[in-house]
C-alpha positions as CSV (number, residue, x, y, z in Angstrom):
1,X,0.0,0.0,0.0
2,X,2.8,2.4,0.9
3,X,4.3,2.0,-2.6
4,X,1.0,3.1,-4.2
5,X,1.1,6.2,-2.0
6,X,4.7,7.0,-3.0
7,X,3.9,6.6,-6.7
8,X,1.2,9.4,-6.4
9,X,3.4,11.9,-4.6
10,X,4.8,13.5,-7.7
11,X,1.4,14.0,-9.4
12,X,-0.2,17.5,-9.4
13,X,-4.0,17.3,-9.9
14,X,-6.4,20.2,-10.0
15,X,-10.2,19.7,-9.7
16,X,-12.1,22.7,-11.0
17,X,-15.8,23.0,-10.0
18,X,-17.9,25.9,-11.1
19,X,-20.0,27.5,-8.4
20,X,-23.8,26.9,-8.8
21,X,-23.1,26.7,-12.5
22,X,-26.6,26.6,-14.1
23,X,-28.0,29.2,-11.6
24,X,-24.9,31.4,-12.0
25,X,-25.3,31.5,-15.8
26,X,-28.9,32.5,-15.4
27,X,-28.0,35.3,-13.0
28,X,-25.2,36.4,-15.2
29,X,-27.4,36.7,-18.3
30,X,-30.4,38.1,-16.5
31,X,-29.5,40.9,-14.1
32,X,-33.0,40.9,-12.6
33,X,-32.2,37.5,-11.0
34,X,-29.0,38.5,-9.3
35,X,-28.9,38.2,-5.5
36,X,-32.3,36.4,-5.6
37,X,-33.0,32.8,-4.7
38,X,-33.5,31.0,-7.9
39,X,-34.0,27.3,-9.0
40,X,-33.3,26.1,-12.5
41,X,-35.9,23.6,-13.5
42,X,-39.3,22.7,-12.3
43,X,-42.1,25.0,-11.1
44,X,-44.1,25.6,-8.0
45,X,-46.6,22.8,-9.0
46,X,-44.3,20.1,-10.3
47,X,-40.9,19.0,-11.4
48,X,-37.4,18.7,-9.9
49,X,-34.8,21.3,-9.2
50,X,-31.8,20.9,-11.4
51,X,-29.7,23.6,-9.7
52,X,-30.1,26.2,-7.0
53,X,-28.4,29.6,-6.5
54,X,-26.5,30.2,-3.3
55,X,-29.2,32.5,-2.2
56,X,-31.7,29.6,-2.5
57,X,-29.3,27.1,-0.8
58,X,-29.5,29.2,2.4
59,X,-33.1,28.1,2.6
60,X,-32.2,24.4,2.2
61,X,-33.0,24.3,-1.5
62,X,-30.7,22.0,-3.5
63,X,-30.5,20.0,-6.7
64,X,-32.7,16.9,-7.2
65,X,-35.2,18.3,-4.7
66,X,-38.9,18.1,-5.7
67,X,-40.0,21.6,-6.7
68,X,-43.0,21.6,-4.3
69,X,-40.7,21.0,-1.4
70,X,-38.3,23.7,-2.6
71,X,-41.1,26.2,-2.9
72,X,-42.2,25.4,0.7
73,X,-38.7,25.9,2.0
74,X,-38.3,29.2,0.1
75,X,-41.6,31.0,-0.6
76,X,-40.0,33.7,-2.7
77,X,-38.0,31.1,-4.8
78,X,-37.9,32.1,-8.5
79,X,-38.2,29.1,-10.9
80,X,-36.2,29.5,-14.2
81,X,-36.5,27.4,-17.3
82,X,-33.2,25.7,-18.1
83,X,-31.2,26.6,-21.2
84,X,-28.8,23.8,-21.8
85,X,-27.6,25.2,-25.1
86,X,-26.3,28.2,-23.1
87,X,-24.7,26.0,-20.4
88,X,-22.9,24.0,-23.0
89,X,-21.7,27.1,-24.7
90,X,-20.2,28.5,-21.5
91,X,-18.8,25.1,-20.6
92,X,-17.0,25.0,-24.0
93,X,-15.4,28.3,-23.2
94,X,-14.2,26.9,-19.9
95,X,-12.8,23.8,-21.5
96,X,-10.8,25.9,-24.0
97,X,-9.2,27.6,-21.0
98,X,-8.2,24.2,-19.5
99,X,-6.5,23.3,-22.7
100,X,-4.3,26.4,-22.5
101,X,-2.7,24.7,-19.5
102,X,-2.7,21.0,-20.2
103,X,-4.1,18.3,-22.6
104,X,-4.8,16.0,-19.7
105,X,-8.4,17.1,-19.0
106,X,-11.1,14.7,-17.7
107,X,-14.5,16.4,-17.5
108,X,-17.0,14.9,-15.0
109,X,-19.9,17.1,-16.2
110,X,-20.6,20.5,-17.8
111,X,-19.3,22.3,-14.7
112,X,-16.4,20.3,-13.3
113,X,-13.2,18.6,-14.5
114,X,-9.9,17.1,-13.4
115,X,-6.7,18.6,-14.8
116,X,-3.3,16.9,-14.5
117,X,-0.7,19.7,-14.5
118,X,2.3,17.6,-13.3
119,X,3.8,18.8,-16.6
120,X,2.0,21.7,-18.2
121,X,2.1,24.1,-21.1
122,X,3.0,27.1,-18.8
123,X,6.0,25.2,-17.4
124,X,5.0,26.3,-14.0
125,X,5.8,23.8,-11.2
126,X,3.2,25.3,-8.8
127,X,-0.3,23.7,-9.2
128,X,-1.6,26.1,-6.6
129,X,-0.6,29.1,-8.7
130,X,-1.9,27.5,-11.9
131,X,-5.3,26.9,-10.2
132,X,-5.5,30.6,-9.3
133,X,-4.6,31.6,-12.9
134,X,-7.3,29.2,-14.3
135,X,-10.0,30.6,-12.0
136,X,-9.0,34.2,-12.8
137,X,-9.1,33.5,-16.5
138,X,-12.5,31.7,-16.2
139,X,-13.8,34.8,-14.4
140,X,-12.4,37.1,-17.0
141,X,-13.7,35.2,-20.0
142,X,-17.1,34.1,-18.7
143,X,-17.9,36.3,-15.7
144,X,-18.4,33.2,-13.5
145,X,-16.7,32.1,-10.3
146,X,-15.0,28.7,-10.0
147,X,-13.6,26.8,-7.0
148,X,-10.6,24.5,-7.2
149,X,-8.9,21.8,-5.2
150,X,-5.3,20.8,-5.6
151,X,-3.6,17.6,-4.5
152,X,-1.6,14.5,-5.6
153,X,-4.6,12.4,-6.6
154,X,-8.1,12.9,-7.9
155,X,-9.9,11.9,-4.7
156,X,-8.2,14.5,-2.5
157,X,-8.4,17.2,-5.2
158,X,-12.2,16.6,-5.4
159,X,-12.5,16.9,-1.6
160,X,-10.3,20.0,-1.6
161,X,-12.4,21.9,-4.2
162,X,-15.3,21.8,-1.8
163,X,-13.5,23.2,1.3
164,X,-13.6,26.9,0.4
165,X,-16.6,27.2,-1.8
166,X,-17.8,29.4,-3.3
167,X,-15.0,31.2,-5.3
168,X,-12.1,29.7,-3.3
169,X,-9.5,27.0,-3.5
170,X,-7.5,24.6,-1.2
171,X,-4.4,22.5,-1.5
172,X,-3.8,19.2,0.3
173,X,-0.1,18.4,0.1
174,X,1.2,14.8,0.5
175,X,2.6,15.4,3.9
176,X,-0.8,16.8,5.1
177,X,-3.1,14.1,3.6
178,X,-3.1,11.5,6.3
179,X,-3.8,13.9,9.2
180,X,-6.4,15.7,7.1
181,X,-8.2,12.4,6.3
182,X,-8.3,11.3,9.9
183,X,-10.1,14.4,10.8
184,X,-12.5,14.5,7.9
185,X,-16.2,13.7,8.7
186,X,-17.2,10.4,7.1
187,X,-19.9,12.0,5.0
188,X,-17.3,14.3,3.4
189,X,-15.4,11.4,1.8
190,X,-15.8,11.4,-1.9
191,X,-17.7,8.3,-2.8
192,X,-19.6,8.0,0.6
193,X,-23.2,9.2,0.2
194,X,-26.0,9.5,2.7
195,X,-26.9,5.8,2.8
196,X,-23.3,4.6,3.2
197,X,-22.5,7.4,5.7
198,X,-25.5,6.3,7.8
199,X,-24.3,2.7,7.8
200,X,-20.9,3.8,8.9
201,X,-22.3,5.9,11.7
202,X,-24.3,2.9,13.0
203,X,-20.9,1.2,13.2
204,X,-19.5,4.1,15.2
205,X,-17.5,5.5,12.3
206,X,-17.9,9.3,12.3
207,X,-14.6,10.4,10.8
208,X,-11.6,9.1,9.0
209,X,-9.9,8.2,12.2
210,X,-12.5,5.5,13.0
211,X,-12.6,4.4,9.4
212,X,-8.8,3.9,9.4
213,X,-9.1,1.6,12.4
214,X,-11.2,-0.9,10.5
215,X,-9.5,-3.8,8.8
216,X,-9.7,-4.6,5.1
217,X,-11.5,-7.8,6.0
218,X,-14.1,-6.0,8.1
219,X,-14.8,-3.4,5.5
220,X,-15.1,-6.1,2.7
221,X,-17.5,-8.1,4.9
222,X,-19.8,-5.1,5.4
223,X,-19.4,-3.2,2.1
224,X,-18.3,-5.8,-0.5
225,X,-16.1,-4.6,-3.3
226,X,-16.3,-1.0,-2.0
227,X,-14.5,-2.1,1.2
228,X,-11.1,-2.0,-0.6
229,X,-11.9,1.5,-1.9
230,X,-12.7,2.8,1.6
231,X,-9.6,1.1,3.0
232,X,-7.4,2.9,0.4
233,X,-8.9,6.3,0.4
234,X,-8.6,6.9,4.1
235,X,-4.9,6.2,3.6
236,X,-4.7,8.7,0.8
237,X,-4.3,6.1,-1.9
238,X,-6.2,6.6,-5.1
239,X,-4.3,5.5,-8.2
240,X,-6.8,6.5,-10.9
241,X,-5.2,8.8,-13.4
242,X,-6.7,11.7,-15.2
243,X,-8.0,10.1,-18.4
244,X,-8.7,12.6,-21.3
245,X,-10.2,10.0,-23.6
246,X,-12.4,8.2,-21.2
247,X,-16.2,8.5,-21.7
248,X,-18.6,7.0,-19.2
249,X,-21.9,6.3,-20.8
250,X,-23.7,4.5,-18.0
251,X,-23.4,3.1,-14.5
252,X,-24.7,-0.4,-13.8
253,X,-24.8,-3.4,-11.5
254,X,-25.9,-6.9,-12.1
255,X,-26.0,-10.4,-10.4
256,X,-26.0,-13.9,-11.9
257,X,-27.7,-16.5,-9.6
258,X,-26.4,-20.0,-8.8
259,X,-30.0,-21.1,-9.3
260,X,-32.8,-19.5,-11.3
261,X,-35.3,-17.5,-9.3
262,X,-39.0,-17.0,-9.9
263,X,-40.9,-16.5,-6.7
264,X,-41.7,-12.8,-6.1
265,X,-40.0,-12.6,-2.7
266,X,-36.8,-14.2,-4.1
267,X,-36.8,-11.8,-7.1
268,X,-37.4,-8.8,-4.8
269,X,-34.5,-9.9,-2.5
270,X,-32.1,-10.1,-5.4
271,X,-33.3,-6.8,-6.8
272,X,-32.7,-5.1,-3.5
273,X,-29.1,-6.3,-3.6
274,X,-28.6,-5.0,-7.1
275,X,-30.2,-1.6,-6.2
276,X,-27.9,-1.1,-3.3
277,X,-24.9,-2.0,-5.4
278,X,-26.0,0.5,-8.1
279,X,-26.7,3.2,-5.5
280,X,-23.2,2.7,-4.1
281,X,-21.6,3.2,-7.5
282,X,-23.7,6.3,-8.2
283,X,-22.7,7.7,-4.8
284,X,-19.0,6.9,-5.4
285,X,-19.0,8.4,-8.9
286,X,-21.2,11.3,-8.0
287,X,-23.0,11.1,-11.4
288,X,-26.6,11.0,-12.3
289,X,-28.6,10.1,-15.4
290,X,-32.1,10.4,-16.9
291,X,-32.8,6.8,-17.8
292,X,-33.0,3.7,-15.6
293,X,-32.9,0.2,-17.2
294,X,-33.8,-3.2,-15.8
295,X,-32.1,-6.2,-17.4
296,X,-33.5,-9.7,-17.1
297,X,-31.9,-12.8,-18.5
298,X,-34.3,-15.8,-18.4
299,X,-33.5,-19.4,-17.9
300,X,-33.5,-20.0,-21.6
301,X,-30.9,-17.2,-21.9
302,X,-33.3,-14.8,-23.6
303,X,-32.6,-11.2,-22.5
304,X,-35.3,-8.6,-21.8
305,X,-34.7,-4.9,-20.9
306,X,-37.2,-2.5,-19.5
307,X,-36.5,1.2,-19.4
308,X,-37.9,4.4,-17.9
309,X,-36.7,7.9,-18.6
310,X,-37.1,11.2,-16.7
311,X,-36.8,14.8,-18.0
312,X,-34.3,15.5,-15.2
313,X,-31.4,13.5,-13.6
314,X,-32.9,10.8,-11.4
315,X,-32.3,11.5,-7.7
316,X,-30.7,8.5,-5.9
317,X,-33.6,8.3,-3.6
318,X,-35.9,7.5,-6.6
319,X,-33.9,4.6,-7.9
320,X,-35.6,2.0,-5.7
321,X,-39.2,3.0,-6.7
322,X,-38.3,3.2,-10.4
323,X,-36.6,-0.2,-10.3
324,X,-39.7,-1.8,-8.8
325,X,-42.0,-0.1,-11.3
326,X,-40.0,-1.7,-14.1
327,X,-40.0,-5.1,-12.4
328,X,-43.8,-4.9,-12.0
329,X,-44.4,-3.6,-15.4
330,X,-45.3,-7.1,-16.6
331,X,-45.2,-10.6,-15.1
332,X,-42.0,-12.6,-15.5
333,X,-42.3,-15.1,-18.4
334,X,-40.2,-17.7,-16.7
335,X,-37.5,-18.0,-14.0
336,X,-34.5,-15.7,-14.4
337,X,-30.8,-16.4,-14.1
338,X,-29.5,-12.8,-14.1
339,X,-30.8,-9.4,-13.0
340,X,-29.2,-6.1,-13.7
341,X,-30.0,-2.4,-13.2
342,X,-28.3,0.6,-14.9
343,X,-28.4,4.4,-15.2
344,X,-27.7,6.0,-18.5
345,X,-28.2,9.3,-20.4
346,X,-25.7,10.8,-17.9
347,X,-25.6,14.5,-17.4
348,X,-22.9,15.0,-20.1
349,X,-24.7,14.1,-23.3
350,X,-23.0,12.2,-26.1
351,X,-23.6,14.8,-28.9
352,X,-21.9,17.6,-27.0
353,X,-19.2,15.4,-25.5
354,X,-18.3,14.0,-28.9
355,X,-17.5,17.5,-30.2
356,X,-15.1,18.1,-27.3
357,X,-13.4,14.8,-27.7
358,X,-12.1,15.9,-31.1
359,X,-9.8,18.3,-29.3
360,X,-8.7,15.6,-26.7
361,X,-11.0,15.4,-23.7
362,X,-12.9,13.2,-21.0
363,X,-16.1,7.7,-9.4
364,X,-13.9,7.0,-9.1
């Protein structure tokens, strides 16, 4: 494990995250919305909030929240129709700035990306100074604020970018990482969402210090394959490189059974396992999509898929209900040998993404 840590020490990774991107673009283009609590997407009657301004966040309004709840939390909330063509246009300007510094750019969505500046076009050895320059240039070109995190791996850079939001940046150096991680609240770890954090807290794990005390065997027993991930990240180990050409199109989980299943309670039990696995991956990758697909492979090896799409990214809390809606859509024809569940149509759509890939682009 120590060797993996040493290999990362020379890397210089920046995670740039735009502040309340969709809402900030709307406030930039429409002066009458500035300093007001706004929600992009939805309406007072129906829908889901896609993004909230910082003024709205003070009332507890956040993305993926049902519009009715958002309106109750903030009675003077202004709902704004999204303009994705405009967000993509601004995002393209930001990507161009990134490429002025390095070709190793891995976007996660329209408003955030990892940059590997270990070697860079400015020949500047300071990633901290480069991050300040990038943020200043984004402000100059687009009029928008960005936050940044700097560290020796993607995991720590991602955490660091959230420390001084909005319009700030933080650096976690190799010699600071282990102490920082021991003090970090468990819910702040990148890849640990609400469900996983609650499970950890039931085990008495409230920070990195308690997480680090758990053995790999214990973590694997309680969290399956994710156990190794948790064991490594609390020790500052995350070997994933910035991958400019990588394009994630979906997130999925599936299970093949030793014996075919058919009884409703057996199928439900297996579906619950797959749902939890998928939720864990969605939490760890911090991505969302608009289409959920159920995959069934029958005992005769015939494969059936059932899909359901939403106008907005599907909140993680809705995955279970939508999965069961797909399962109950029609009776099973015969026993099944495999069950899978996936999320696709991720936030970064293929048409736009493909354009950017021509100039070299990309939960862990």
